Wavefront OBJ file of the C-alpha trace (Angstrom):
o trace
v 0.000 0.000 0.000
v 1.582 3.329 -0.988
v 2.244 5.650 1.928
v 0.287 8.852 2.286
v 0.144 11.378 5.048
v -3.201 12.349 6.562
v -4.876 15.280 4.840
v -7.268 16.249 7.599
v -8.477 15.559 11.116
v -6.548 15.302 14.356
v -3.345 13.881 12.893
v -3.110 16.710 10.364
v -3.643 19.239 13.137
v -0.914 17.593 15.207
v 1.446 17.714 12.239
v 0.679 21.405 11.772
v 1.253 22.297 15.429
v 4.420 20.194 15.552
v 5.920 21.967 12.541
v 5.044 25.420 13.848
v 6.865 24.516 17.063
v 10.058 23.715 15.159
v 11.368 27.270 15.038
v 14.254 26.408 17.344
v 15.461 23.477 15.190
v 16.603 25.565 12.243
v 13.752 24.563 9.937
v 12.223 27.326 7.864
v 9.551 27.628 5.224
v 5.824 27.075 5.125
v 4.082 25.294 7.980
v 2.730 21.799 7.457
v -0.466 23.000 5.821
v -2.343 21.080 3.177
v 0.743 21.316 0.953
v 2.972 19.784 3.610
v 0.742 16.780 4.206
v 0.157 15.984 0.540
v 0.475 12.275 -0.266
v 3.601 10.939 -1.959
v 3.561 8.553 -4.853
v 2.656 6.877 -7.010
v 5.906 5.384 -8.189
v 6.533 5.811 -11.905
v 5.384 2.906 -14.095
v 7.459 -0.230 -13.809
v 9.856 -0.357 -16.748
v 9.393 -3.845 -18.302
v 13.093 -4.030 -19.127
v 14.516 -3.316 -15.643
v 14.465 -5.064 -12.308
v 11.843 -3.916 -9.805
v 11.395 -0.179 -9.326
v 13.313 1.115 -6.326
v 16.210 -1.329 -6.677
v 17.086 -1.288 -10.389
v 19.278 1.818 -10.680
v 21.230 4.270 -8.570
v 18.148 6.484 -8.629
v 15.745 3.616 -8.050
v 13.984 3.322 -11.400
v 14.340 4.411 -14.999
v 12.405 7.601 -14.165
v 15.045 8.495 -11.532
v 12.385 9.217 -8.910
v 14.622 8.429 -5.925
v 11.824 6.386 -4.353
v 11.350 2.763 -3.359
v 8.308 0.617 -2.598
v 10.357 -1.272 0.006
v 10.498 -0.165 3.628
v 13.754 0.945 5.183
v 15.175 -0.055 8.573
v 12.892 2.452 10.321
v 13.612 4.632 13.352
v 14.384 1.851 15.856
v 17.861 0.518 16.652
v 19.796 -0.874 13.680
v 22.531 -3.396 13.088
v 25.143 -2.734 10.445
v 28.166 -4.342 8.854
v 30.662 -3.149 6.274
v 31.910 -5.031 3.234
v 35.389 -3.683 2.479
v 36.010 -3.605 -1.282
v 38.768 -0.950 -1.559
v 36.399 0.763 -3.976
v 33.780 3.492 -4.142
v 30.416 1.878 -4.931
v 27.915 4.350 -6.437
v 25.450 1.879 -7.996
v 24.004 -0.787 -5.711
v 21.053 -2.757 -7.103
v 19.007 -5.668 -5.784
v 17.693 -8.356 -8.114
v 14.489 -10.320 -7.982
v 16.394 -13.184 -6.366
v 17.484 -10.886 -3.524
v 21.169 -10.829 -4.424
v 22.958 -7.495 -4.347
v 24.941 -6.302 -7.367
v 27.284 -3.360 -6.902
v 29.178 -1.429 -9.566
v 32.257 0.005 -7.916
v 35.413 1.860 -8.926
v 38.651 0.792 -7.281
v 40.482 3.387 -5.211
v 43.771 2.447 -6.850
v 43.613 2.420 -10.631
v 39.948 3.523 -10.869
v 38.966 0.228 -12.439
v 35.197 -0.411 -12.676
v 34.429 -3.687 -10.951
v 31.162 -5.556 -10.494
v 30.584 -7.308 -7.157
v 27.950 -9.860 -6.135
v 27.074 -9.583 -2.432
v 25.319 -12.069 -0.158
v 22.073 -10.417 1.015
v 22.208 -12.308 4.326
v 25.696 -11.210 5.337
v 26.959 -8.675 2.800
v 29.889 -10.988 1.963
v 31.559 -10.512 -1.427
v 30.662 -13.675 -3.377
v 32.194 -12.839 -6.773
v 33.729 -9.960 -8.692
v 34.485 -9.017 -12.282
v 36.813 -6.189 -13.353
v 35.968 -4.285 -16.552
v 38.079 -2.209 -18.957
v 38.137 1.303 -17.579
v 37.090 4.527 -19.247
v 36.184 7.867 -17.717
v 35.378 8.553 -14.062
v 31.667 8.228 -14.810
v 32.137 5.054 -16.831
v 32.102 3.237 -13.511
v 29.083 5.022 -12.059
v 25.804 4.686 -13.946
v 24.331 1.282 -14.790
v 21.056 -0.570 -14.280
v 19.757 -4.046 -13.542
v 17.646 -5.536 -16.332
v 14.577 -7.739 -16.048
v 16.780 -10.841 -15.942
v 18.833 -9.447 -13.030
v 21.808 -8.738 -15.281
v 23.817 -5.556 -14.756
v 23.805 -3.433 -17.924
v 26.898 -1.252 -18.198
v 29.249 0.155 -20.817
v 32.930 -0.733 -20.431
v 35.934 1.429 -21.307
v 36.004 -0.036 -24.817
v 32.452 1.221 -25.464
v 30.856 -2.211 -25.407
v 27.379 -2.442 -23.906
v 27.521 -5.414 -21.552
v 24.926 -7.527 -19.772
v 26.596 -9.167 -16.795
v 24.825 -12.074 -15.131
v 25.501 -13.869 -11.873
v 25.557 -17.645 -12.036
v 25.928 -20.394 -9.474
v 28.105 -23.442 -10.163
v 27.590 -25.769 -7.245
v 28.513 -23.752 -4.170
v 30.482 -21.108 -6.071
v 29.158 -17.923 -7.678
v 30.579 -16.332 -10.807
v 29.932 -13.106 -12.698
v 30.233 -13.286 -16.459
v 29.393 -11.296 -19.559
v 26.223 -12.800 -21.010
v 25.962 -10.330 -23.895
v 28.220 -7.713 -25.460
v 27.110 -5.156 -28.057
v 29.704 -2.768 -29.553
v 28.634 0.853 -29.894
v 31.164 1.437 -32.657
v 31.510 4.844 -34.261
v 28.438 6.214 -32.450
v 30.797 7.112 -29.602
v 33.558 9.377 -30.926
v 37.157 8.644 -30.043
v 38.000 10.047 -26.627
v 34.332 10.284 -25.622
v 32.726 8.193 -22.886
v 29.270 6.912 -22.000
v 27.736 8.669 -18.993
v 24.003 7.896 -18.845
v 22.328 4.569 -19.577
v 18.692 3.399 -19.309
v 16.164 1.339 -21.337
v 12.912 2.550 -22.869
v 9.588 0.715 -23.039
v 10.462 -0.852 -26.419
v 13.598 -2.483 -25.039
v 16.063 -0.098 -26.680
v 18.901 1.040 -24.430
v 19.358 4.816 -24.443
v 22.771 6.307 -23.747
v 24.391 9.731 -23.478
v 28.063 10.578 -23.673
v 30.093 13.232 -21.895
v 30.556 14.917 -25.283
v 26.796 15.253 -25.818
v 25.966 12.309 -28.082
v 22.528 10.804 -27.368
v 21.731 7.412 -28.844
v 19.843 4.147 -28.705
v 21.027 0.550 -28.979
v 18.984 -2.484 -30.011
v 20.940 -5.286 -28.376
v 18.945 -7.868 -30.326
v 20.052 -6.585 -33.738
v 23.117 -4.567 -32.747
v 21.634 -1.461 -34.397
v 22.885 1.859 -32.964
v 21.316 5.246 -33.765
v 22.639 8.549 -32.401
v 22.506 12.333 -32.640
v 24.817 15.002 -31.229
v 23.775 17.980 -29.116
v 27.209 19.591 -29.019
v 26.765 20.050 -25.253
v 28.359 18.110 -22.397
v 26.499 15.542 -20.284
v 27.719 14.606 -16.818
v 24.635 12.986 -15.265
v 22.485 9.965 -15.970
v 19.365 9.944 -18.132
v 15.762 8.932 -17.455
v 12.890 7.234 -19.277
v 9.127 6.818 -18.886
v 6.727 5.466 -21.539
v 7.434 7.298 -24.801
v 9.822 9.845 -23.326
v 13.523 10.178 -22.488
v 15.039 13.094 -20.547
v 18.665 14.183 -20.803
v 20.210 17.189 -19.042
v 23.266 18.671 -20.717
v 25.434 21.396 -19.201
v 23.252 23.958 -21.021
v 19.705 22.616 -21.323
v 17.135 19.964 -20.506
v 16.107 17.825 -23.483
v 12.971 15.752 -23.812
v 13.221 13.152 -26.559
v 11.361 10.319 -28.220
v 12.494 7.713 -30.749
v 11.808 7.497 -34.480
v 10.654 4.087 -35.770
v 14.255 3.083 -36.499
v 15.362 4.159 -32.993
v 16.948 7.491 -33.930
v 16.506 9.992 -31.066
v 14.150 12.875 -31.834
v 14.264 16.103 -29.803
v 10.701 16.970 -28.771
v 11.783 20.086 -26.899
v 14.845 21.770 -25.464
v 14.720 24.041 -22.411
v 17.854 26.137 -21.721
v 18.552 26.892 -18.066
v 20.762 29.231 -16.045
v 24.095 27.397 -15.828
v 25.616 30.088 -13.595
v 28.911 31.929 -13.918
v 31.099 28.876 -13.111
v 31.245 25.436 -11.550
v 30.386 25.652 -7.863
v 32.465 23.936 -5.174
v 30.674 20.713 -4.323
v 29.718 20.075 -7.944
v 31.514 17.908 -10.488
v 30.727 19.934 -13.611
v 29.656 23.381 -14.755
v 25.908 23.181 -15.172
v 23.152 21.205 -13.530
v 24.293 18.532 -11.110
v 20.996 16.671 -11.310
v 19.785 13.745 -13.336
v 16.308 14.594 -14.717
v 13.508 13.056 -12.626
v 9.975 12.257 -13.775
v 7.158 12.436 -11.231
v 3.507 13.337 -10.748
v 0.433 12.687 -8.621
v -1.473 10.728 -11.284
v 0.649 8.484 -13.496
v 3.965 9.385 -11.861
v 5.128 10.831 -15.186
v 3.342 14.185 -15.598
v 6.336 16.338 -14.689
v 10.084 16.298 -15.248
v 12.481 18.314 -13.083
v 16.097 19.397 -12.661
v 17.928 22.010 -10.562
v 19.888 24.676 -12.444
v 23.241 26.200 -11.448
v 22.157 29.798 -10.863
v 24.051 31.933 -8.344
v 23.848 32.291 -5.429
v 21.116 29.613 -5.217
v 20.065 27.010 -7.725
v 16.474 26.984 -8.926
v 14.208 23.981 -9.058
v 12.748 23.812 -12.573
v 9.592 21.771 -13.152
v 8.195 21.141 -16.641
v 5.153 19.337 -17.991
v 6.503 16.283 -19.788
v 3.710 16.512 -22.357
v 4.114 20.256 -22.733
v 6.936 22.376 -24.006
v 10.026 24.165 -22.747
v 8.163 26.672 -20.568
v 8.506 25.658 -16.899
v 5.607 25.211 -14.515
v 7.865 26.873 -11.974
v 11.353 28.207 -11.419
v 11.923 28.590 -7.686
v 15.124 29.092 -5.622
v 15.950 26.232 -3.258
v 18.275 25.749 -0.284
v 17.984 29.443 0.515
v 18.714 28.877 4.209
v 22.365 29.443 3.242
v 24.126 32.381 1.617
v 25.108 30.141 -1.306
v 23.979 26.681 -2.337
v 23.984 24.158 -5.150
v 23.534 20.466 -5.726
v 25.296 17.579 -7.419
v 22.545 15.190 -6.286
v 19.525 13.986 -8.188
v 16.348 14.987 -6.418
v 13.667 12.798 -4.855
v 10.474 13.412 -6.830
v 7.161 11.846 -5.849
v 3.515 12.889 -6.121
v 3.652 16.687 -6.101
v 6.786 16.866 -3.915
v 10.442 17.352 -4.800
v 13.262 17.073 -2.238
v 16.590 18.777 -3.025
v 19.900 18.139 -1.236
v 22.622 20.779 -0.824
v 26.137 19.641 -1.781
v 27.693 23.118 -1.992
v 31.276 22.857 -0.696
v 31.278 19.049 -0.535
v 34.876 17.955 -1.299
v 34.899 15.100 -3.815
v 38.108 13.051 -4.006
v 38.209 13.293 -7.832
v 36.747 15.400 -10.633
v 35.940 14.441 -14.223
v 38.726 15.041 -16.698
v 38.629 18.610 -17.942
v 36.380 19.927 -15.161
v 36.881 23.719 -14.893
v 38.022 25.334 -11.667
v 35.243 26.118 -9.238
v 34.375 29.636 -8.119
v 35.185 30.059 -5.292
v 37.927 27.442 -5.136
v 36.474 25.955 -1.935
v 33.701 26.501 0.591
v 32.302 25.061 3.770
v 29.944 22.129 3.372
v 26.727 23.161 5.111
v 24.423 20.388 3.926
v 20.675 20.866 4.257
v 17.594 19.950 2.247
v 14.566 21.720 0.766
v 11.131 20.380 -0.034
v 9.140 22.019 -2.830
v 5.579 21.095 -3.828
v 3.869 21.686 -7.139
v 0.515 23.334 -6.439
v -2.564 21.101 -6.754
v -3.594 23.024 -9.886
v -0.160 22.510 -11.437
v 0.302 26.237 -11.952
v 3.345 26.873 -9.773
v 5.451 25.640 -6.856
v 5.987 26.542 -3.204
v 8.738 25.809 -0.691
v 7.305 23.697 2.142
v 10.379 23.493 4.369
v 14.127 23.994 4.572
v 15.987 21.539 6.780
v 19.469 21.826 8.340
v 20.183 18.057 8.200
v 23.688 17.654 6.791
v 23.273 14.777 4.344
v 26.496 13.207 3.083
v 24.565 10.726 0.940
v 21.901 11.041 -1.698
v 18.627 10.417 0.180
v 15.890 7.958 -0.800
v 12.161 8.097 0.025
v 10.392 4.887 1.031
v 6.770 4.918 -0.072
v 6.198 1.847 2.105
v 6.974 3.486 5.457
v 6.922 7.181 4.536
v 10.494 7.968 5.588
v 13.527 9.490 3.902
v 16.751 7.548 4.483
v 20.233 9.001 4.194
v 23.646 9.161 5.875
v 24.259 12.381 7.781
v 27.606 13.714 8.923
v 28.780 15.582 12.002
v 32.169 16.945 12.968
v 34.753 18.418 10.583
v 33.510 18.388 6.993
v 36.386 19.910 5.057
v 38.301 17.825 2.517
v 40.521 16.367 5.247
v 37.825 16.114 7.907
v 35.385 14.022 5.872
v 37.957 11.268 5.547
v 39.475 11.507 9.035
v 37.397 12.704 11.987
v 33.920 13.245 10.555
v 31.286 10.952 12.054
v 28.663 9.288 9.876
v 25.167 8.311 10.960
v 22.294 6.329 9.486
v 19.594 9.007 9.522
v 15.848 9.023 9.021
v 14.069 12.235 7.978
v 10.356 12.973 8.196
v 9.354 14.102 4.681
v 6.400 16.085 6.055
v 8.551 18.362 8.212
v 12.233 17.867 7.349
v 12.931 16.883 10.957
v 15.533 14.188 11.609
v 13.445 11.486 13.271
v 16.286 9.097 14.143
v 20.060 8.840 13.933
v 22.332 5.813 14.509
v 26.105 6.110 14.588
v 27.899 4.102 11.870
v 31.547 5.060 12.004
v 34.245 7.604 11.387
v 36.380 8.668 8.448
v 36.736 7.546 4.863
v 35.562 3.951 5.342
v 32.048 5.280 6.031
v 32.083 8.340 3.755
v 29.142 7.828 1.317
v 30.413 10.408 -1.207
v 26.880 11.667 -1.924
v 25.890 8.223 -3.254
v 22.390 6.767 -2.799
v 21.487 3.767 -0.656
v 19.207 1.020 -1.961
v 16.597 -0.839 0.096
v 16.051 -4.564 -0.368
v 12.563 -6.072 -0.118
v 13.203 -7.103 3.509
v 13.961 -3.514 4.577
v 17.747 -3.878 4.589
v 19.524 -0.774 3.295
v 22.711 -1.105 1.245
v 24.757 2.100 1.226
v 27.773 2.519 -1.016
v 30.744 4.300 0.543
v 34.206 5.443 -0.485
v 35.624 2.010 0.384
v 32.787 -0.507 -0.034
v 29.185 -1.157 0.986
v 27.515 -0.803 4.394
v 24.591 -3.135 5.136
v 22.050 -1.585 7.554
v 19.095 -3.504 8.946
v 16.549 -3.207 11.738
v 17.817 -4.838 14.907
v 16.130 -8.211 15.430
l 1 2 3 4 5 6 7 8 9 10 11 12 13 14 15 16 17 18 19 20 21 22 23 24 25 26 27 28 29 30 31 32 33 34 35 36 37 38 39 40 41 42 43 44 45 46 47 48 49 50 51 52 53 54 55 56 57 58 59 60 61 62 63 64 65 66 67 68 69 70 71 72 73 74 75 76 77 78 79 80 81 82 83 84 85 86 87 88 89 90 91 92 93 94 95 96 97 98 99 100 101 102 103 104 105 106 107 108 109 110 111 112 113 114 115 116 117 118 119 120 121 122 123 124 125 126 127 128 129 130 131 132 133 134 135 136 137 138 139 140 141 142 143 144 145 146 147 148 149 150 151 152 153 154 155 156 157 158 159 160 161 162 163 164 165 166 167 168 169 170 171 172 173 174 175 176 177 178 179 180 181 182 183 184 185 186 187 188 189 190 191 192 193 194 195 196 197 198 199 200 201 202 203 204 205 206 207 208 209 210 211 212 213 214 215 216 217 218 219 220 221 222 223 224 225 226 227 228 229 230 231 232 233 234 235 236 237 238 239 240 241 242 243 244 245 246 247 248 249 250 251 252 253 254 255 256 257 258 259 260 261 262 263 264 265 266 267 268 269 270 271 272 273 274 275 276 277 278 279 280 281 282 283 284 285 286 287 288 289 290 291 292 293 294 295 296 297 298 299 300 301 302 303 304 305 306 307 308 309 310 311 312 313 314 315 316 317 318 319 320 321 322 323 324 325 326 327 328 329 330 331 332 333 334 335 336 337 338 339 340 341 342 343 344 345 346 347 348 349 350 351 352 353 354 355 356 357 358 359 360 361 362 363 364 365 366 367 368 369 370 371 372 373 374 375 376 377 378 379 380 381 382 383 384 385 386 387 388 389 390 391 392 393 394 395 396 397 398 399 400 401 402 403 404 405 406 407 408 409 410 411 412 413 414 415 416 417 418 419 420 421 422 423 424 425 426 427 428 429 430 431 432 433 434 435 436 437 438 439 440 441 442 443 444 445 446 447 448 449 450 451 452 453 454 455 456 457 458 459 460 461 462 463 464 465 466 467 468 469 470 471 472 473 474 475 476 477 478 479 480 481 482 483 484 485 486 487
């Protein structure tokens, strides 16, 4: 049953009075009125060519909603364990058989490596190293409807990697390989990857090529935007969204699979790359959402100074936004490298301004300023019921070091928060990391459980994934942390 907050009666009144009383916690924005207790969901439609929504991609589903239908560990005491892989693990997916597949990049050598983890213990059961490409070549991937990881290797081959059991031993092997050939120019690299409802695999490159692959026939069709892409891409029935470093594109496919631009919406890319962002332009993957089908709107955050703006568009409309509204305004300056959570009429934006990443993409311009404090914080923005604008519901001071996820099963936002020193040295030495639960109605941190200190627990603004049993798998700078409700 999808979660929804009460819209009237005693519980709504309690929520309202509770939020009004939060003035001393640092929360700002509108009280928990009708907008703040709006229901979340539905999830976007299940893509027939991915594993279950919520556990198929870094952002949960091909729409990049940042939601899951599985519960999380909740607000009670948790148990946790860490699987050390000497790798940063940005994509953690869970297949229909319950096994966990992680795409990681080794600390030394930056080699993309696939790991199969035991869901009962988190133990590393098998691994497979892939030819390396760019920094983001080891980031974005998805799990298909046969529980195979779909990823592009450094030689620009589209791979489907399956996990197979031989007696008591597990192996990972390449079940299918499709070359992308000349569609990817020399020196370019695949960034985004997701399937559409016809089974074609869409891709985008850092150099701005957008294409489709039919892995049954090997046919590849592509166009060039001439603009850089540094984030993943998203699909819902009949539509694909790609954000370049200049504009948001909404596309469809011609009968032969060639991408067709339905509309292009330029945005304010700001005067320069901000500290805490990996590229100059939007830091967000486009997210589809809506209160009816889960696909009515598509959203990104621009790179305007001093605060980025949330931009919401009608997916079936044109390049004129429903709203353009500043977010994370509780700070003098803000920005985000994180995809948003988008569900129902609500969008949740995380502040990464000043977050010190250990590496930048090749050719990334210098940030302005060169560094800044990492303040963290989140904003919630709701599209009005009439769909004619947006309003900020709350601003929260929670300092999220991970990319949060919303559970529609239990109505909680899960993330990893950080306390202590949060400069480039502090995050990997004395900063303390906590499994944190946030109330999406108010922005209040409802629970916090200490995980550990320093780089082994640093989640690098990566998103955790919930398994069907409520266990949360959080990628970190050095492996994967398994968090579950204490039995």
